[in-house]
C-alpha positions as CSV (number, residue, x, y, z in Angstrom):
1,M,126.8,130.0,108.1
2,A,125.6,131.5,104.8
3,N,122.4,133.5,104.8
4,P,119.4,131.2,104.9
5,R,117.5,130.5,101.7
6,T,113.8,131.2,101.7
7,V,112.0,128.1,100.5
8,V,108.3,127.4,99.6
9,V,107.3,123.8,99.7
10,L,104.0,122.9,97.9
11,G,102.4,120.1,99.7
12,A,102.5,118.8,103.3
13,G,102.5,115.0,102.7
14,P,105.3,112.6,103.6
15,A,107.6,114.2,100.9
16,G,106.8,117.8,101.6
17,Y,106.6,118.0,105.4
18,V,109.8,115.8,105.7
19,C,111.6,118.2,103.3
20,A,110.3,121.2,105.2
21,I,111.5,120.0,108.6
22,R,114.9,119.0,107.3
23,L,115.3,122.4,105.6
24,A,114.4,124.1,109.0
25,Q,116.9,121.8,110.8
26,L,119.5,123.0,108.3
27,G,118.8,126.6,109.0
28,Q,116.6,127.6,106.1
29,K,113.5,129.8,106.2
30,V,110.5,127.6,105.1
31,T,106.9,128.1,104.2
32,V,104.7,125.0,103.5
33,V,101.6,125.5,101.4
34,E,98.9,122.8,101.7
35,K,95.6,122.6,99.8
36,T,93.6,120.1,101.9
37,Y,95.2,118.6,105.0
38,V,98.5,118.4,106.7
39,G,100.0,114.9,106.3
40,G,98.8,114.5,102.8
41,T,97.1,111.4,101.4
42,C,99.2,109.0,103.4
43,L,98.4,110.2,106.9
44,N,94.8,111.2,106.2
45,V,93.2,108.9,103.6
46,G,95.9,106.4,102.6
47,C,98.7,104.5,104.3
48,I,97.8,105.2,108.0
49,P,94.0,104.8,108.0
50,S,94.1,101.8,105.7
51,K,96.5,100.0,107.9
52,A,94.4,100.8,111.0
53,L,91.3,99.2,109.4
54,I,93.4,96.3,108.1
55,A,94.6,95.7,111.6
56,A,91.0,95.6,112.8
57,G,90.1,93.1,110.1
58,S,93.1,90.9,111.0
59,L,92.2,91.0,114.7
60,K,88.6,90.0,114.0
61,E,89.9,87.1,111.9
62,R,92.4,86.0,114.6
63,I,89.6,86.0,117.2
64,A,87.6,83.7,115.0
65,H,90.4,81.2,114.9
66,A,91.5,81.6,118.5
67,G,89.6,78.3,119.4
68,A,92.7,76.4,118.3
69,M,94.5,78.0,121.3
70,G,91.7,77.1,123.6
71,I,90.4,80.7,123.6
72,S,86.7,81.1,123.0
73,A,85.1,84.4,122.2
74,D,81.4,84.3,121.5
75,N,79.1,86.9,119.9
76,V,81.9,89.0,118.5
77,R,80.3,92.1,117.0
78,L,81.6,94.9,114.9
79,D,80.6,98.5,115.6
80,V,81.5,100.2,112.3
81,G,81.0,103.7,113.6
82,K,83.3,103.0,116.5
83,L,85.9,101.5,114.2
84,V,85.9,104.5,111.9
85,E,86.1,106.8,115.0
86,W,89.1,104.9,116.3
87,K,90.8,105.0,112.9
88,Q,90.2,108.8,112.7
89,G,91.7,109.2,116.2
90,I,94.9,107.7,115.0
91,V,94.9,110.0,112.0
92,G,94.2,113.0,114.2
93,K,97.2,112.2,116.5
94,L,99.6,111.8,113.7
95,T,98.5,114.9,111.7
96,G,98.4,116.9,114.9
97,G,101.9,115.7,115.6
98,V,103.1,116.9,112.2
99,S,101.5,120.3,112.6
100,G,103.2,120.5,116.0
101,L,106.6,119.7,114.4
102,L,106.1,122.4,111.8
103,R,105.3,124.9,114.5
104,N,108.3,123.9,116.7
105,H,110.6,124.3,113.7
106,K,109.2,127.8,113.1
107,I,107.9,126.7,109.7
108,D,105.1,128.9,108.3
109,L,102.0,126.9,107.2
110,V,99.6,128.5,104.6
111,M,96.4,126.6,103.9
112,G,95.3,127.1,100.4
113,K,95.9,126.1,96.8
114,G,99.4,127.2,95.6
115,S,100.5,128.0,92.1
116,I,103.8,129.1,90.6
117,V,103.8,132.6,89.3
118,D,107.4,132.7,88.3
119,R,110.6,130.9,89.5
120,N,110.7,133.1,92.7
121,T,107.0,133.6,93.4
122,V,104.1,131.4,94.6
123,A,100.5,132.6,94.8
124,V,98.2,130.9,97.3
125,A,94.5,131.1,97.0
126,T,93.2,131.1,100.6
127,P,89.7,131.7,102.1
128,E,90.9,135.2,103.0
129,G,92.2,136.0,99.5
130,T,95.4,135.5,97.5
131,K,98.6,135.5,99.4
132,T,101.9,136.1,97.5
133,L,105.1,134.3,98.7
134,K,108.5,135.4,97.5
135,C,111.3,132.8,97.7
136,D,114.7,131.6,96.5
137,D,113.6,128.0,95.9
138,I,110.4,126.1,95.3
139,V,109.8,122.4,96.1
140,I,106.9,120.7,94.4
141,A,105.5,117.9,96.6
142,T,101.9,117.8,95.5
143,G,101.4,114.0,95.7
144,S,98.8,112.1,93.7
145,V,95.1,111.5,93.3
146,P,93.0,108.3,92.6
147,I,92.5,107.5,88.9
148,A,88.9,107.4,87.8
149,I,88.0,105.1,84.9
150,P,85.2,105.7,82.4
151,G,81.8,104.7,83.7
152,F,82.8,104.7,87.3
153,A,83.1,108.4,88.4
154,F,83.7,108.6,92.2
155,D,80.6,109.7,94.1
156,E,81.7,108.0,97.3
157,R,78.1,106.6,97.5
158,D,77.8,103.9,94.8
159,V,81.5,104.1,93.7
160,W,84.1,104.5,96.3
161,S,87.6,105.7,95.7
162,S,90.2,104.5,98.3
163,T,89.1,107.6,100.3
164,G,85.5,106.5,100.5
165,A,86.4,102.9,101.2
166,L,88.2,104.1,104.4
167,A,85.1,105.8,105.8
168,P,82.3,103.3,105.6
169,T,79.0,103.7,107.4
170,S,78.3,100.0,107.1
171,I,80.0,96.9,105.8
172,P,78.6,96.1,102.3
173,K,77.3,92.5,101.9
174,R,78.6,92.3,98.3
175,L,81.6,94.4,97.2
176,V,83.1,94.6,93.7
177,V,86.7,95.9,93.7
178,I,88.0,97.2,90.4
179,G,91.7,96.7,90.3
180,G,93.8,93.8,91.7
181,G,96.8,95.9,92.6
182,Y,98.0,96.4,96.1
183,I,95.4,99.0,97.0
184,G,92.5,96.9,95.7
185,L,93.8,93.7,97.4
186,E,94.6,95.4,100.7
187,L,91.2,96.9,101.1
188,G,89.4,94.0,99.4
189,M,90.9,91.5,101.8
190,M,90.1,93.8,104.7
191,Y,86.4,93.9,103.8
192,A,86.4,90.1,103.3
193,K,87.6,89.7,106.8
194,L,84.9,92.1,108.0
195,G,82.2,90.1,106.4
196,S,81.8,91.2,102.8
197,E,81.5,88.9,99.8
198,V,84.3,90.4,97.6
199,T,84.8,90.1,93.9
200,V,88.0,91.6,92.4
201,L,88.2,92.5,88.8
202,E,91.7,92.6,87.3
203,A,92.6,93.5,83.7
204,T,95.9,91.5,83.6
205,G,96.4,87.8,84.0
206,G,96.8,87.7,87.8
207,A,96.7,89.7,91.0
208,L,99.4,92.2,92.0
209,P,100.9,92.7,88.5
210,G,104.6,93.4,88.6
211,Q,105.2,91.5,91.9
212,D,107.1,88.3,92.5
213,R,104.9,85.6,91.1
214,D,105.8,82.9,93.7
215,C,104.7,85.4,96.4
216,V,101.5,86.3,94.5
217,K,100.5,82.6,94.3
218,I,100.3,82.6,98.1
219,I,98.1,85.7,98.1
220,E,95.8,84.3,95.4
221,R,95.4,81.1,97.4
222,S,94.6,83.1,100.6
223,M,92.0,85.1,98.7
224,K,90.2,81.8,97.9
225,K,90.4,80.8,101.6
226,L,88.7,84.1,102.5
227,G,85.9,83.4,100.0
228,M,87.0,86.1,97.6
229,K,86.5,85.8,93.8
230,L,89.3,87.0,91.5
231,M,88.3,87.6,87.9
232,V,91.4,88.1,85.7
233,E,91.6,89.5,82.2
234,T,88.3,91.2,83.1
235,F,87.3,94.8,82.2
236,A,84.7,96.8,84.0
237,Q,82.4,98.5,81.5
238,G,79.9,100.5,83.6
239,Y,77.1,100.0,86.1
240,E,73.5,100.7,86.7
241,R,71.6,101.1,90.0
242,K,68.5,99.0,90.2
243,G,66.7,99.6,93.4
244,S,69.1,98.8,96.2
245,E,71.4,96.9,93.9
246,L,74.3,97.9,91.6
247,H,74.7,95.9,88.4
248,V,78.2,96.0,87.1
249,K,78.8,95.2,83.5
250,V,82.1,93.4,82.8
251,K,83.8,92.1,79.7
252,T,85.7,88.8,80.1
253,K,87.4,86.3,77.7
254,A,84.1,84.3,77.8
255,G,82.0,87.4,76.9
256,E,80.0,90.0,78.7
257,Q,78.3,89.4,82.0
258,V,76.7,91.3,84.9
259,I,77.8,91.2,88.6
260,V,75.3,92.3,91.2
261,C,76.6,94.0,94.3
262,D,75.8,96.6,96.9
263,Q,79.0,98.6,96.7
264,I,81.7,99.3,94.1
265,A,85.3,100.3,95.0
266,S,87.4,101.5,92.0
267,M,91.1,101.2,92.8
268,V,93.0,101.0,89.6
269,G,95.8,103.3,90.8
270,R,96.8,106.9,91.3
271,K,98.2,109.7,89.1
272,P,100.5,112.6,90.0
273,Y,98.7,115.8,90.9
274,S,99.7,118.9,88.9
275,E,96.4,120.6,88.1
276,G,96.6,124.4,88.2
277,L,100.2,124.4,89.5
278,G,101.3,127.0,86.9
279,L,104.2,124.8,85.6
280,E,103.9,126.3,82.1
281,K,104.8,129.8,83.6
282,V,108.3,128.6,84.3
283,G,108.7,126.3,81.2
284,L,108.0,123.1,83.0
285,A,105.7,120.3,81.8
286,V,104.8,116.8,83.0
287,D,105.5,113.8,80.7
288,A,102.9,111.5,79.3
289,K,102.5,109.7,82.7
290,G,102.2,113.0,84.6
291,F,105.7,113.0,86.1
292,L,108.2,115.9,86.3
293,Q,111.7,115.0,85.2
294,V,114.3,115.5,87.9
295,D,118.0,114.9,88.2
296,R,119.7,113.0,91.1
297,Q,119.5,116.2,93.2
298,M,115.8,116.4,92.7
299,R,116.1,119.5,90.5
300,T,113.8,120.1,87.6
301,K,115.2,121.7,84.5
302,V,114.6,125.0,86.3
303,A,117.6,125.1,88.7
304,N,115.8,126.5,91.8
305,I,112.7,124.4,91.4
306,Y,112.7,120.9,92.8
307,A,110.2,118.0,92.6
308,I,109.8,115.2,95.1
309,G,107.4,112.4,95.9
310,D,104.8,111.0,93.6
311,I,105.2,113.8,91.0
312,A,108.9,113.0,90.7
313,G,108.3,109.5,89.3
314,Q,108.0,105.8,90.2
315,P,107.7,104.2,92.6
316,M,104.9,106.3,94.1
317,L,105.6,105.3,97.7
318,A,105.6,107.5,100.8
319,H,109.0,106.4,102.0
320,K,110.6,107.1,98.6
321,G,109.1,110.6,98.7
322,S,110.4,111.2,102.2
323,K,113.9,110.2,101.1
324,E,113.7,112.5,98.1
325,G,112.6,115.3,100.5
326,L,115.7,114.8,102.6
327,V,117.9,114.9,99.5
328,A,116.3,118.1,98.1
329,A,116.6,119.8,101.5
330,A,120.3,119.0,101.8
331,V,121.0,120.3,98.2
332,I,119.1,123.5,98.9
333,A,121.1,124.0,102.1
334,G,124.3,123.7,100.1
335,H,125.3,120.2,101.0
336,K,126.8,117.7,98.6
337,E,123.9,115.2,98.3
338,E,122.1,113.2,95.7
339,Y,119.5,110.5,95.5
340,D,121.6,107.3,95.2
341,A,119.4,104.6,96.9
342,R,120.2,101.2,95.5
343,C,116.8,99.9,96.3
344,V,113.3,101.0,97.5
345,P,111.4,98.4,99.6
346,A,107.7,97.7,98.7
347,V,105.3,96.5,101.4
348,I,101.8,95.2,100.8
349,F,99.4,94.7,103.7
350,T,97.5,91.8,102.3
351,A,96.8,88.6,104.2
352,P,99.4,87.3,104.5
353,E,101.6,90.3,104.1
354,M,104.0,90.7,101.2
355,A,107.2,92.6,100.9
356,S,109.9,92.9,98.2
357,V,113.2,94.8,97.7
358,G,115.7,94.6,94.9
359,A,115.6,92.6,91.7
360,Q,113.2,89.8,90.7
361,E,114.3,86.5,89.1
362,A,112.6,87.3,85.8
363,E,114.2,90.7,85.6
364,L,117.7,89.2,86.2
365,A,117.1,86.4,83.7
366,A,116.1,88.9,81.1
367,K,119.4,90.8,81.7
368,G,121.5,87.6,81.5
369,V,122.6,87.8,85.1
370,A,123.6,84.5,86.7
371,F,122.0,84.1,90.1
372,K,121.2,81.6,92.9
373,V,118.0,81.4,94.9
374,G,117.4,80.3,98.4
375,T,114.0,80.0,100.1
376,F,112.8,79.1,103.6
377,P,109.1,78.4,104.4
378,F,107.4,79.9,107.5
379,A,105.9,76.5,108.0
380,A,109.4,75.5,109.4
381,S,109.5,78.6,111.7
382,G,108.8,78.0,115.4
383,R,107.8,81.6,115.9
384,A,105.4,81.5,112.9
385,M,103.8,78.4,114.4
386,S,103.3,80.1,117.7
387,L,101.6,82.9,115.9
388,M,99.4,80.5,113.9
389,E,100.6,82.1,110.7
390,T,102.7,79.6,108.8
391,E,101.7,80.6,105.2
392,G,104.5,81.9,103.0
393,F,108.2,82.0,102.7
394,V,111.4,84.2,102.4
395,K,113.3,84.1,99.1
396,V,116.8,85.4,98.8
397,I,118.4,86.0,95.3
398,A,122.1,86.3,95.2
399,D,124.7,86.8,92.4
400,A,126.0,83.4,91.4
401,K,129.6,84.7,91.1
402,T,129.9,87.2,93.9
403,D,127.2,86.0,96.3
404,E,126.0,89.7,96.6
405,V,122.3,89.9,97.6
406,L,120.4,91.2,94.6
407,G,116.8,90.8,95.8
408,V,114.7,89.5,98.6
409,H,111.0,88.7,98.3
410,M,108.8,87.4,101.1
411,V,105.2,86.7,101.9
412,G,104.0,85.7,105.4
413,P,103.6,87.0,108.9
414,E,105.0,90.5,109.6
415,V,107.2,90.5,106.5
416,T,106.4,94.3,106.1
417,E,108.7,94.7,109.2
418,L,111.2,92.0,108.2
419,V,112.0,93.7,104.8
420,A,114.1,96.4,106.5
421,E,116.9,93.9,107.1
422,A,116.9,92.9,103.4
423,A,116.9,96.5,102.3
424,L,119.9,97.3,104.5
425,A,121.7,94.2,103.2
426,I,121.3,95.3,99.6
427,E,122.1,98.9,100.4
428,L,125.4,97.9,102.0
429,G,126.3,95.3,99.3
430,A,126.0,92.4,101.7
431,T,126.4,88.8,100.5
432,A,124.1,85.9,101.3
433,E,126.9,84.6,103.4
434,D,127.0,87.8,105.4
435,I,123.3,87.4,106.3
436,A,123.8,83.7,107.1
437,R,126.7,84.4,109.4
438,T,124.8,87.1,111.3
439,I,123.4,85.7,114.5
440,H,119.6,86.1,114.6
441,A,117.7,86.0,117.8
442,H,115.6,82.8,118.5
443,P,112.7,82.3,118.3
444,T,111.9,85.1,115.9
445,L,110.6,85.6,112.4
446,P,113.9,87.2,111.1
447,E,115.5,83.7,111.4
448,A,113.6,82.9,108.2
449,I,115.8,85.5,106.4
450,M,119.0,83.9,107.8
451,E,117.8,80.4,106.8
452,A,116.9,81.6,103.3
453,A,120.4,83.0,102.9
454,E,121.8,79.7,104.1
455,S,119.5,78.0,101.5
456,V,121.2,79.9,98.7
457,H,124.2,77.6,99.4
458,G,122.1,74.5,100.1
459,M,123.0,74.8,103.8
460,A,119.7,75.7,105.6
461,V,119.5,73.8,108.9
462,H,115.7,73.6,109.5
463,I,114.7,72.3,106.1
464,F,116.1,69.4,104.1
465,Q,117.9,70.4,101.0
466,P,119.1,67.5,98.7
467,K,122.8,67.9,97.6
468,R,122.9,69.8,94.3
């Protein structure tokens, strides 16, 4: 084997630590620099803790409806401190596991803020002083930070970022969520289940902009059932504290108004983190949206400097960043590799859950692609009935000429798990008939994907489809 390359990875999130471990597996000498915490946003204040709290909210709601099964549970109480402690325990186990993996792979971890000095040097500001790291390659995996909007600076007291919303000391009676995207709705619905009166302010014409509208309709209907209020085409202007109350000024089509609440959560999105990285010292600059341009091998325009994860462009998803980390590691180790994923699944932990992969109908129509659509409702699924979760459906979109699966969109029970089959189908170029002919275990939720694929051809068994 050729002499190992010395690599510095800036960031220990799902892109950076995955890249570092794969580099070590491929025989390279690796140092990871992390500013705040191993595991990055995802493991510490994002994906993992949010899903833990969402699971708690869902369990509380299920207990409330368990009477239909003949199960009575009186005086159900929520201990917020215990809930946050449990959530933090999960975070601790996972981040500790990642730290252990770095040690086991003999990867050096330097805690501090890293910046690029030149194409072969990284300086790290640590509590003990500046540490200089020489290297052959640099991988930028610095992730992203919440976007703050004017008038709503994050203080984690009156105005929560997603970080503050994941560490409550109590459940607010009235919560205003700014932003009806996936972060705002996931956490907004969680708080609604835990007892908050939730108002969501969304600047566009509906919740979850950019997602399949048929799926979104189910989510918006569920929000109403939870007692949530969705205000669309509404812009938050600022707020004032009056005693124990927060008065939020909003601008709507009907004019200005004030919403009174006890807590504000501003969740309008995230932006790539590049502050103080020293990109200019090697001739690199982010674009207007804060991204670094990379090629299919994750290289920036400086050949030995790579960028992966949120800073490398949309979609800003942990699993996309991890995949890019694997690609960059292989390229650095001298393997013939490039990022060639046909699709990236998106999962949204609302109630019910939503998941999508591949093209949407509107997108295909705009391109003039002829397609067929098959759907199957969870109301016709025996397994969904047994779970008491029959809202939603699976939609399969297939090429009208070749029958190749172009997109799958679903909303309903555990669809964040089911989408993996759909992603594999698209990645392998499967047809709707391929899915339909594959035997699916009964009684299970994945049968809904099989039936939706049958529905593309008007042949679903467990729903009636009039002859076309």
